[in-house]
N, C-alpha and C positions, 0 to 999 in steps of 0.2 A: 326178591326183584323180579319185575315183570321182564321176561325175555321179548326183546323186539325182534320181528321177522322182517326181513326185506322181501317183499312180494312182488318187487318190480320184474318185469320181463320186457326184453326188446320185442317189438311186434312187427311181423311180415305178413303182408297180404297175398292173395291171389285174386286177380279181378279177371273175371270172364262171363260169357253168357252163350252157352250154358257153362257151369263150372262144377256142379255136384257130381258129373260124372267123371271128374278129374281126381285121380288119387294121390296127387302130388301131396297133399296135406298129411296123409298117412306116413309117407317116408320120411317127411321133414320132421314131423313130430317125434318119429322113432329115432332119428339120429340125434337129434336135440337131446333127447333123454339119454341116448347112450353116451353122448360125449358130455353130459353134465352141463349143457348150455341152457341159459335161463333166456329162451327164445321160445315164442309162440308163433305158429303159422296158421293163419285164418282165411280159409277160403270164402270168397265174397261174390255173389252173383250181381253183376252191374251191368245193366242194360247200355246199349251205345250211347243213348241219350243222357245218361246219368254219369258217364265217365269223368266230366270234369268235375262235377260235385263230388264224387267218390275221391278223386284225387285231392281236392281241396281238404277233405275230411282227414286223409292220411298225413298231410302237412301239418294240420292243426293238432292232431293226436300224437304227432313225432314219431311215425312209423320209420323203421331204419329202410324199408325199402318194399317193393312188391313185384311178384311175377304178374305178367299180364298175357292172357291168350285171346283167342277169338272172341269178339271181333276187335280187339283193341291194340293190337301190335303196331299198327300204323297210325291210328288215331291219337295214341298218347303222344306221339312225337312233338306237336306244336306246343303242348303244354309243359314240356320238360325244360330245363335249364340248360341242358347240353346233351352231347350224344358221344359214346365211346366210338374208336375207330371203326370196329365192325358194324355197330349199329348204324353208324352214318352211311356206310357203304352200301349195307343192305337196304336201308330205309325201312327198317323193322326192329321193334323193341319187344323183348320178353322179360327183361329183368330191369328194374329201376333202383338206383342205390342212392341213399342220402349221403352226401359227402359235403361236409362243412356247411350244412344248411342249404345246399343246393341238390336237386334231385337229377340225376344222371341216367340216362337210358343206355343200357348195354344189351347185348344179344349173346345168350348162352346156348340157345338151340343149336346152331350150326357146329358150334364145338363140341357140344354133347353127343351130337350125331357122328362126327368124324372119329371121335374116341371110340365109339361103339363099332363104327366100321371097320377101324384099323386093327381091332382085335380079330377080325376075320380076314380081310385082304388089304392091300395096300391100294391107295387111291391114284397115286401117281401114273399117268398114262392110260387110265381107264376111261370108257365112254359110259356116262350114266344117263339115265331116262328118269325124269322126275315128273310125277303127276301132280299137278297143281302150280299156282303161283303167287299163293298167299305169304303170310309170315313165316311158317315153317319152311316152305319151299325155298324162299328167298334166302334164308338163313343157310340152309343145307347147300344150295346151289353156289353161293359165295365161298363158304368154308370149303367145299370140295375143290373148287376152282383154285382157291389159294394152296391147296395141297397138290396142286399141279395135274388135276384131272385133265385129260385130253381133250374131251367134249362133253358138254352138258346139253341134253335135249330136254326142253320144256314141253310139256303137254297140258293144255288148259282149255276150257271151253270158251273163255272170254279171251278174245284174240288181243286186245288192247294190254292187258296185264301180262299175258304168257310172252308176247313179243318184247313187252319193255323188259322183262326178267331176262331173256335170252340176249337182249341187247347189251344189258347192264354186264352180264357174265362176258360178252365179246369184246365191250370197250374198256372194262375196268380190270380185267384180268388177263392171264396169258392162256387161258382156256377158250376154246371155241364154243360159241352159244347158239343152239338152233331152236326152232319153235315147230311144234306141231299142233294144228287145231284139232281139238277132241269133238268129234261128231260120232256118237255111237260108242263102240270100243276101239281102242287104239291098239294096232298090230305092233309090237315090239321089233323095231328094224334090226336086221342083222348087225353083228359088230357090237351090240350093247353088252355091256359087262355087269352093270349094277342097275336094278330097276326099284324105284323107290315110290310108295304111296305117301306124299306129304299133304295130303287132304285131311278132312275129318270124316271122311266116309269110313263107315264101320265103327265108328265110336258108340259104345253103348248108350241107348238101345237100338240104334241104327243098324238095319240088316242089309241096306243097299250095297249091291255088289260093285266092287272097284271096277271101272270101265277099262279094263284091259283084257284083250283076248289071250286067255291063258293058254291056248295052244301054241302062241307064239314065244312063250318062255322056253328056254333051253336049260338042261342039267347043268351047264357050266356057269349058269348066271347067279348073281347074289341077288336076292329079292328081299326088301326091307319094307316095314310099315312103321310109321311113327305114332299109330294108334297103341295107347297104353292099357285101354280098357275095352274089351279083354285083351290081354297080351297075345293070344294066339287067335287072330282074327280069320275069318274065313279065307282071306287073301293069303295069308300066311300059311295056313293049313293047306290050301291047294297047292301052293307053290311047292311046299315041302313034299307033298305026294307026287309032285312032277320031278323030283329028284334036285331041285334048287337047294342052294345053301341059303338060309333064310335068317332074318334078325328081327326080333320082336321090337316093340316100342318101348319096353323097358329100360334098354340101354341108353338110349337118347334120354329118356326122362331122367334117369339116375345121375348120368354124367353132367346134364345140364344143371341139375340141382345142386351137385357137389361144387360146381363151378360158382352157382349163384351164392352159396354159403360162404365161400371164400371172399367173394366181393362184399358181402354184408358183415362178416365178422372177423375176416383175416384168417380164419381157422380152417385147416384140412380136415375133412371129416371121413370116416370110414364108409365108402360107397357100398360096400358088402352089406352093411347093416340096412342100408336104404332099399338095395335090391331084394334083400330077404323079407323085409317087412311088406312088400308089394306082392312077393311070391305067396307069403302067408294070407294076405288079403284076398287074393284071387282063388286060393286052394279050396 
């Protein structure tokens, strides 16, 4: 008798432009294999003007969901059937989940970041400086505010988006929100506890310097970068050399991925497997 083999896999995508430098697929595939999950994670380069068509394809092919990264975190919102609480507050989506035929936008970036940060320091009562005002910055700012950060300073070249994010923090959370316009390199003000690069500056193969005056960093500060590729960015290396406690982008990437898998499958997975797969990739 011929043995029938079930070849069905649950499909998940990652939409971005660019996306090939994003290592998420490696850690997702590694943990799916480790956990014996019949899931596939497919990185897909989607230009901004093709997002609607790509989303239609996902629905037509029955994908369980997808991640979305730059430049889609805000542009995906009008196409969705609804938003989770944190995504609605942030106005940014990085994780879409199919629930009973509807596609709901969630945001796991901020929660992934705070989980990584809390391994190093408490957030409550701290003053944070965040470089950037895009999807990742919005997620981090909101989640850190919900963790009772005292003040969140947004630094951004575009005044409109930077001020809007600072105002969001000020009006929608218990934290204070301030804005600094970026012109050249920013001097980190006295009293800042945590400095975060939440832009894509430094993502391989970009070698642009993060526009922060490194002489204004102090050894008692925590300095982190959301860039996962390479994990040890020039910004992180220089901050480490100055005596700062540093956090690379792998922690946020792994934690947000673990949360996303729980949304898609209901299953808790081993984050150590995910992080080790990334370390092996970059070794």
